[in-house]
N, CA, C and O atoms as a DFTB+ gen file, in Angstrom:
492 C
 N C O
     1  1       0.838      -1.188       0.000
     2  2       0.000       0.000       0.000
     3  2       0.883       1.250       0.000
     4  3       1.890       1.310       0.705
     5  1       0.500       2.226      -0.783
     6  2       1.284       3.450      -0.918
     7  2       1.086       4.367       0.289
     8  3       0.003       4.453       0.870
     9  1       2.174       5.042       0.638
    10  2       2.161       6.017       1.731
    11  2       2.322       7.398       1.107
    12  3       3.023       7.548       0.106
    13  1       1.685       8.399       1.687
    14  2       1.814       9.768       1.199
    15  2       2.491      10.634       2.250
    16  3       2.154      10.582       3.433
    17  1       3.461      11.437       1.791
    18  2       4.165      12.359       2.675
    19  2       3.990      13.763       2.104
    20  3       4.276      14.001       0.930
    21  1       3.525      14.683       2.929
    22  2       3.345      16.072       2.503
    23  2       4.592      16.885       2.831
    24  3       5.173      16.756       3.908
    25  1       4.990      17.723       1.880
    26  2       6.195      18.550       2.008
    27  2       5.901      19.951       1.496
    28  3       5.008      20.142       0.671
    29  1       6.643      20.916       1.980
    30  2       6.639      22.258       1.402
    31  2       7.927      22.372       0.602
    32  3       9.020      22.242       1.153
    33  1       7.798      22.611      -0.684
    34  2       8.971      22.697      -1.559
    35  2       9.687      24.032      -1.331
    36  3       9.058      25.089      -1.287
    37  1      11.005      23.963      -1.188
    38  2      11.816      25.175      -1.021
    39  2      12.780      25.380      -2.190
    40  3      13.726      26.161      -2.091
    41  1      12.534      24.674      -3.298
    42  2      13.431      24.775      -4.450
    43  2      13.294      26.108      -5.185
    44  3      14.218      26.532      -5.879
    45  1      12.155      26.762      -5.037
    46  2      11.955      28.081      -5.645
    47  2      11.047      28.893      -4.724
    48  3      10.540      28.349      -3.742
    49  1      10.829      30.161      -5.005
    50  2      10.041      31.009      -4.099
    51  2       8.548      30.676      -4.001
    52  3       7.870      31.208      -3.123
    53  1       8.023      29.821      -4.865
    54  2       6.583      29.541      -4.851
    55  2       6.127      28.794      -3.603
    56  3       5.003      29.001      -3.144
    57  1       6.974      27.929      -3.042
    58  2       6.617      27.192      -1.825
    59  2       5.441      26.255      -2.006
    60  3       4.523      26.246      -1.187
    61  1       5.459      25.471      -3.064
    62  2       4.363      24.546      -3.359
    63  2       4.208      23.495      -2.263
    64  3       5.183      23.076      -1.639
    65  1       2.960      23.079      -2.043
    66  2       2.688      21.972      -1.132
    67  2       2.739      20.700      -1.964
    68  3       1.881      20.468      -2.816
    69  1       3.745      19.885      -1.711
    70  2       3.942      18.651      -2.467
    71  2       3.408      17.458      -1.697
    72  3       3.352      17.465      -0.467
    73  1       3.021      16.443      -2.435
    74  2       2.685      15.150      -1.860
    75  2       3.553      14.125      -2.567
    76  3       3.442      13.936      -3.778
    77  1       4.414      13.467      -1.810
    78  2       5.248      12.399      -2.360
    79  2       4.555      11.078      -2.060
    80  3       4.226      10.782      -0.911
    81  1       4.338      10.292      -3.102
    82  2       3.712       8.982      -2.950
    83  2       4.834       7.950      -2.913
    84  3       5.629       7.843      -3.847
    85  1       4.884       7.190      -1.813
    86  2       5.979       6.244      -1.584
    87  2       5.408       4.830      -1.526
    88  3       4.422       4.561      -0.840
    89  1       6.057       3.942      -2.264
    90  2       5.661       2.537      -2.255
    91  2       6.916       1.682      -2.178
    92  3       7.832       1.839      -2.985
    93  1       6.958       0.785      -1.215
    94  2       8.128      -0.082      -0.997
    95  2       9.418       0.724      -0.851
    96  3      10.468       0.320      -1.348
    97  1       9.332       1.857      -0.171
    98  2      10.511       2.681       0.083
    99  2      10.964       3.538      -1.081
   100  3      11.972       4.236      -0.968
   101  1      10.251       3.508      -2.195
   102  2      10.608       4.296      -3.373
   103  2       9.551       5.358      -3.645
   104  3       8.356       5.113      -3.477
   105  1       9.994       6.532      -4.061
   106  2       9.066       7.592      -4.449
   107  2       8.556       7.244      -5.842
   108  3       9.325       7.196      -6.802
   109  1       7.255       7.002      -5.942
   110  2       6.703       6.634      -7.249
   111  2       6.031       7.812      -7.950
   112  3       5.818       7.783      -9.163
   113  1       5.696       8.860      -7.172
   114  2       5.044      10.018      -7.769
   115  2       5.180      11.225      -6.842
   116  3       5.171      11.092      -5.619
   117  1       5.307      12.401      -7.450
   118  2       5.296      13.658      -6.700
   119  2       4.176      14.504      -7.289
   120  3       4.121      14.731      -8.498
   121  1       3.288      14.964      -6.421
   122  2       2.130      15.753      -6.845
   123  2       2.198      17.153      -6.240
   124  3       2.827      17.359      -5.202
   125  1       1.544      18.113      -6.900
   126  2       1.395      19.446      -6.332
   127  2       2.463      20.453      -6.713
   128  3       2.462      21.565      -6.185
   129  1       3.366      20.109      -7.603
   130  2       4.440      21.031      -7.987
   131  2       3.977      21.964      -9.102
   132  3       3.115      21.608      -9.906
   133  1       4.554      23.152      -9.139
   134  2       4.260      24.110     -10.207
   135  2       5.437      24.304     -11.155
   136  3       5.308      24.978     -12.178
   137  1       6.585      23.716     -10.819
   138  2       7.736      23.776     -11.720
   139  2       8.501      22.457     -11.614
   140  3       8.284      21.687     -10.678
   141  1       9.385      22.199     -12.558
   142  2      10.119      20.929     -12.593
   143  2      11.007      20.722     -11.372
   144  3      11.311      19.587     -11.004
   145  1      11.421      21.815     -10.748
   146  2      12.272      21.697      -9.559
   147  2      11.546      20.959      -8.438
   148  3      12.180      20.303      -7.612
   149  1      10.229      21.065      -8.410
   150  2       9.434      20.425      -7.369
   151  2       9.530      18.911      -7.393
   152  3       9.544      18.270      -6.343
   153  1       9.596      18.339      -8.584
   154  2       9.716      16.878      -8.698
   155  2      11.026      16.428      -8.073
   156  3      11.042      15.535      -7.226
   157  1      12.130      17.048      -8.493
   158  2      13.457      16.678      -7.971
   159  2      13.528      16.922      -6.468
   160  3      14.080      16.104      -5.732
   161  1      12.973      18.043      -6.008
   162  2      12.995      18.349      -4.577
   163  2      12.252      17.278      -3.786
   164  3      12.756      16.796      -2.772
   165  1      11.068      16.907      -4.239
   166  2      10.269      15.907      -3.536
   167  2      10.984      14.572      -3.419
   168  3      10.962      13.942      -2.361
   169  1      11.613      14.143      -4.494
   170  2      12.342      12.868      -4.485
   171  2      13.542      12.953      -3.551
   172  3      13.744      12.068      -2.720
   173  1      14.343      14.013      -3.681
   174  2      15.537      14.161      -2.843
   175  2      15.193      14.316      -1.365
   176  3      15.899      13.793      -0.502
   177  1      14.122      15.024      -1.076
   178  2      13.746      15.254       0.316
   179  2      13.346      13.949       1.006
   180  3      13.532      13.806       2.214
   181  1      12.811      13.019       0.261
   182  2      12.457      11.713       0.823
   183  2      13.680      10.803       0.884
   184  3      13.923      10.158       1.905
   185  1      14.452      10.747      -0.204
   186  2      15.585       9.812      -0.285
   187  2      16.819      10.261       0.487
   188  3      17.449       9.455       1.171
   189  1      17.169      11.541       0.384
   190  2      18.412      12.034       0.976
   191  2      18.250      13.498       1.385
   192  3      18.798      14.384       0.729
   193  1      17.503      13.761       2.461
   194  2      17.288      15.158       2.860
   195  2      18.596      15.825       3.290
   196  3      19.389      15.247       4.033
   197  1      18.800      17.032       2.814
   198  2      20.015      17.794       3.124
   199  2      19.635      19.211       3.506
   200  3      18.599      19.729       3.090
   201  1      20.500      19.832       4.314
   202  2      20.263      21.205       4.753
   203  2      21.580      21.967       4.798
   204  3      22.636      21.397       5.073
   205  1      21.499      23.264       4.525
   206  2      22.624      24.150       4.782
   207  2      22.693      24.320       6.294
   208  3      21.667      24.303       6.974
   209  1      23.895      24.484       6.814
   210  2      24.072      24.667       8.256
   211  2      24.754      26.010       8.478
   212  3      25.767      26.313       7.848
   213  1      24.199      26.802       9.368
   214  2      24.799      28.082       9.746
   215  2      24.895      28.126      11.265
   216  3      23.947      27.778      11.970
   217  1      26.046      28.555      11.757
   218  2      26.260      28.643      13.198
   219  2      27.373      29.659      13.446
   220  3      27.643      30.496      12.585
   221  1      28.009      29.598      14.590
   222  2      29.112      30.506      14.905
   223  2      30.298      29.729      15.451
   224  3      30.159      28.608      15.941
   225  1      31.477      30.353      15.354
   226  2      32.728      29.785      15.860
   227  2      33.362      30.814      16.789
   228  3      33.296      32.017      16.537
   229  1      33.975      30.330      17.860
   230  2      34.662      31.217      18.803
   231  2      35.867      31.867      18.134
   232  3      36.539      31.263      17.297
   233  1      36.125      33.124      18.525
   234  2      37.282      33.863      18.013
   235  2      38.034      34.462      19.192
   236  3      37.475      35.229      19.975
   237  1      39.322      34.101      19.310
   238  2      40.187      34.703      20.339
   239  2      40.613      36.083      19.872
   240  3      40.965      36.276      18.709
   241  1      40.577      37.036      20.786
   242  2      41.074      38.384      20.533
   243  2      40.338      39.089      19.387
   244  3      40.894      39.976      18.740
   245  1      39.091      38.690      19.142
   246  2      38.314      39.306      18.076
   247  2      37.487      40.471      18.577
   248  3      37.215      40.585      19.772
   249  1      37.089      41.334      17.658
   250  2      36.225      42.463      17.986
   251  2      34.927      41.960      18.613
   252  3      34.369      42.603      19.502
   253  1      34.450      40.806      18.144
   254  2      33.320      40.091      18.737
   255  2      33.820      38.703      19.130
   256  3      34.806      38.232      18.562
   257  1      33.174      38.038      20.078
   258  2      33.648      36.728      20.529
   259  2      33.341      35.580      19.570
   260  3      33.908      34.495      19.697
   261  1      32.444      35.819      18.609
   262  2      32.037      34.773      17.674
   263  2      32.031      35.309      16.250
   264  3      31.800      36.497      16.024
   265  1      32.290      34.418      15.286
   266  2      32.186      34.771      13.876
   267  2      31.190      33.798      13.232
   268  3      31.238      32.599      13.503
   269  1      30.286      34.307      12.380
   270  2      29.331      33.412      11.734
   271  2      30.003      32.550      10.664
   272  3      30.887      33.003       9.937
   273  1      29.556      31.298      10.591
   274  2      30.059      30.353       9.597
   275  2      28.872      29.611       8.986
   276  3      27.783      29.570       9.560
   277  1      29.106      29.024       7.806
   278  2      28.066      28.232       7.161
   279  2      28.718      27.175       6.283
   280  3      29.904      27.260       5.964
   281  1      27.933      26.184       5.900
   282  2      28.443      25.149       5.006
   283  2      28.325      25.645       3.571
   284  3      27.377      26.348       3.221
   285  1      29.305      25.270       2.741
   286  2      29.263      25.719       1.350
   287  2      28.338      24.867       0.480
   288  3      28.070      25.220      -0.668
   289  1      27.853      23.754       1.018
   290  2      26.881      22.889       0.345
   291  2      25.970      22.294       1.415
   292  3      26.323      22.280       2.594
   293  1      24.818      21.811       1.015
   294  2      23.944      21.164       2.005
   295  2      24.574      19.893       2.578
   296  3      25.305      19.177       1.894
   297  1      24.270      19.638       3.841
   298  2      24.792      18.490       4.594
   299  2      23.656      17.474       4.751
   300  3      22.510      17.871       4.963
   301  1      23.946      16.174       4.652
   302  2      22.897      15.191       4.930
   303  2      22.281      15.454       6.308
   304  3      22.997      15.596       7.299
   305  1      20.970      15.517       6.359
   306  2      20.256      15.902       7.580
   307  2      20.666      15.088       8.810
   308  3      20.821      15.668       9.885
   309  1      20.849      13.761       8.697
   310  2      21.244      12.999       9.894
   311  2      22.621      13.374      10.448
   312  3      22.910      13.103      11.614
   313  1      23.477      13.997       9.623
   314  2      24.828      14.359      10.065
   315  2      24.914      15.747      10.699
   316  3      25.965      16.109      11.229
   317  1      23.853      16.518      10.659
   318  2      23.903      17.891      11.173
   319  2      24.384      17.961      12.618
   320  3      25.252      18.785      12.907
   321  1      23.875      17.148      13.545
   322  2      24.391      17.236      14.920
   323  2      25.893      16.960      15.017
   324  3      26.587      17.599      15.807
   325  1      26.398      16.018      14.222
   326  2      27.833      15.707      14.250
   327  2      28.656      16.837      13.631
   328  3      29.759      17.127      14.094
   329  1      28.127      17.470      12.591
   330  2      28.813      18.621      11.993
   331  2      28.908      19.742      13.024
   332  3      29.965      20.354      13.179
   333  1      27.818      20.012      13.723
   334  2      27.829      21.057      14.750
   335  2      28.803      20.720      15.874
   336  3      29.450      21.609      16.428
   337  1      28.904      19.447      16.207
   338  2      29.867      18.997      17.224
   339  2      31.298      19.325      16.786
   340  3      32.100      19.798      17.590
   341  1      31.614      19.075      15.521
   342  2      32.947      19.375      14.987
   343  2      33.208      20.881      14.974
   344  3      34.305      21.327      15.311
   345  1      32.208      21.654      14.588
   346  2      32.360      23.113      14.537
   347  2      32.615      23.671      15.933
   348  3      33.408      24.599      16.092
   349  1      31.953      23.117      16.942
   350  2      32.135      23.598      18.320
   351  2      33.565      23.410      18.822
   352  3      33.976      24.094      19.759
   353  1      34.325      22.507      18.226
   354  2      35.713      22.258      18.633
   355  2      36.671      23.327      18.102
   356  3      37.806      23.432      18.567
   357  1      36.219      24.112      17.139
   358  2      37.081      25.083      16.464
   359  2      37.131      26.389      17.245
   360  3      36.108      26.881      17.722
   361  1      38.342      26.950      17.371
   362  2      38.509      28.298      17.911
   363  2      39.527      29.014      17.037
   364  3      40.665      28.566      16.898
   365  1      39.113      30.120      16.455
   366  2      39.974      30.901      15.571
   367  2      40.635      32.027      16.350
   368  3      40.208      32.366      17.453
   369  1      41.678      32.601      15.769
   370  2      42.342      33.764      16.343
   371  2      42.205      34.920      15.362
   372  3      42.517      34.777      14.180
   373  1      41.741      36.054      15.848
   374  2      41.564      37.241      15.006
   375  2      42.924      37.768      14.562
   376  3      43.908      37.600      15.282
   377  1      43.000      38.394      13.409
   378  2      41.917      38.704      12.494
   379  2      41.528      37.492      11.635
   380  3      42.355      36.638      11.318
   381  1      40.241      37.451      11.273
   382  2      39.706      36.387      10.426
   383  2      39.081      37.053       9.207
   384  3      38.371      38.051       9.335
   385  1      39.342      36.507       8.034
   386  2      38.799      37.051       6.785
   387  2      37.543      36.287       6.373
   388  3      37.397      35.104       6.678
   389  1      36.646      36.973       5.679
   390  2      35.461      36.344       5.123
   391  2      35.887      35.238       4.151
   392  3      36.921      35.359       3.494
   393  1      35.118      34.187       4.058
   394  2      35.355      33.026       3.187
   395  2      36.564      32.195       3.588
   396  3      37.102      31.450       2.769
   397  1      36.997      32.313       4.838
   398  2      38.063      31.453       5.352
   399  2      37.478      30.069       5.613
   400  3      36.434      29.942       6.253
   401  1      38.154      29.032       5.115
   402  2      37.698      27.666       5.368
   403  2      38.062      27.309       6.802
   404  3      39.239      27.286       7.164
   405  1      37.058      27.032       7.610
   406  2      37.232      26.707       9.020
   407  2      37.409      25.200       9.190
   408  3      38.260      24.750       9.957
   409  1      36.608      24.433       8.476
   410  2      36.711      22.971       8.442
   411  2      36.597      22.531       6.991
   412  3      35.626      22.861       6.310
   413  1      37.585      21.790       6.523
   414  2      37.571      21.296       5.156
   415  2      37.058      19.864       5.140
   416  3      37.476      19.036       5.949
   417  1      36.150      19.579       4.213
   418  2      35.610      18.230       4.034
   419  2      35.129      17.643       5.365
   420  3      35.508      16.533       5.738
   421  1      34.300      18.395       6.063
   422  2      33.836      17.989       7.393
   423  2      33.162      16.616       7.323
   424  3      32.264      16.396       6.510
   425  1      33.600      15.711       8.171
   426  2      33.079      14.341       8.269
   427  2      33.082      13.602       6.930
   428  3      32.206      12.779       6.666
   429  1      34.066      13.901       6.093
   430  2      34.198      13.263       4.772
   431  2      32.947      13.418       3.904
   432  3      32.595      12.514       3.147
   433  1      32.283      14.563       4.019
   434  2      31.066      14.818       3.245
   435  2      31.342      15.581       1.954
   436  3      30.468      15.682       1.092
   437  1      32.565      16.122       1.814
   438  2      32.859      16.984       0.681
   439  2      32.379      18.410       0.909
   440  3      32.429      19.241       0.002
   441  1      31.915      18.688       2.116
   442  2      31.374      20.002       2.476
   443  2      32.388      20.743       3.340
   444  3      32.975      20.170       4.259
   445  1      32.586      22.021       3.034
   446  2      33.466      22.873       3.831
   447  2      32.635      23.812       4.693
   448  3      31.529      24.201       4.316
   449  1      33.171      24.170       5.847
   450  2      32.551      25.180       6.707
   451  2      33.392      26.437       6.551
   452  3      34.604      26.408       6.769
   453  1      32.750      27.551       6.171
   454  2      33.487      28.781       5.890
   455  2      32.888      29.968       6.649
   456  3      31.714      29.965       7.019
   457  1      33.732      30.982       6.870
   458  2      33.274      32.187       7.570
   459  2      32.448      33.058       6.623
   460  3      32.666      33.060       5.412
   461  1      31.504      33.790       7.195
   462  2      30.653      34.636       6.359
   463  2      30.891      36.132       6.584
   464  3      30.148      36.966       6.067
   465  1      31.931      36.467       7.359
   466  2      32.289      37.881       7.528
   467  2      33.719      37.982       8.035
   468  3      34.293      37.008       8.521
   469  1      34.280      39.174       7.914
   470  2      35.576      39.468       8.515
   471  2      35.398      39.630      10.019
   472  3      34.339      40.045      10.490
   473  1      36.444      39.297      10.764
   474  2      36.440      39.564      12.202
   475  2      37.783      40.191      12.546
   476  3      38.792      39.492      12.640
   477  1      37.798      41.518      12.735
   478  2      39.049      42.188      13.070
   479  2      39.465      41.904      14.514
   480  3      38.674      41.432      15.330
   481  1      40.712      42.202      14.796
   482  2      41.234      42.088      16.156
   483  2      40.644      43.212      16.994
   484  3      40.453      44.326      16.508
   485  1      40.356      42.911      18.263
   486  2      39.818      43.975      19.117
   487  2      40.920      44.983      19.412
   488  3      42.100      44.641      19.485
   489  1      40.510      46.210      19.577
   490  2      41.470      47.300      19.785
   491  2      42.042      47.277      21.184
   492  3      42.865      48.125      21.527
């Protein structure tokens, strides 16, 4: 018997309400999309959900104590807690430049964690 999973598509600004029809663990149909991106999104969201991760990293001697960082690609959803655990181990020393790679290939995912702003040294 087929199972239905409802999703909100985030592949484009329309935010379509999708219904993924799943049978024997496979997506057999995606309904409710208004563009082709919705089909791919519905399938990927069921088979391999991924998310961008944004957080902060400690900075020694920085103008602020933390610098914002984010992943350069989406991370498999089940790995997000482990990625955050790895990021929490990092402490940078100011000055820090925007787009500095903080963690390369985190957890062998092919995803890098990079800074999203400069952090000057405190005066």
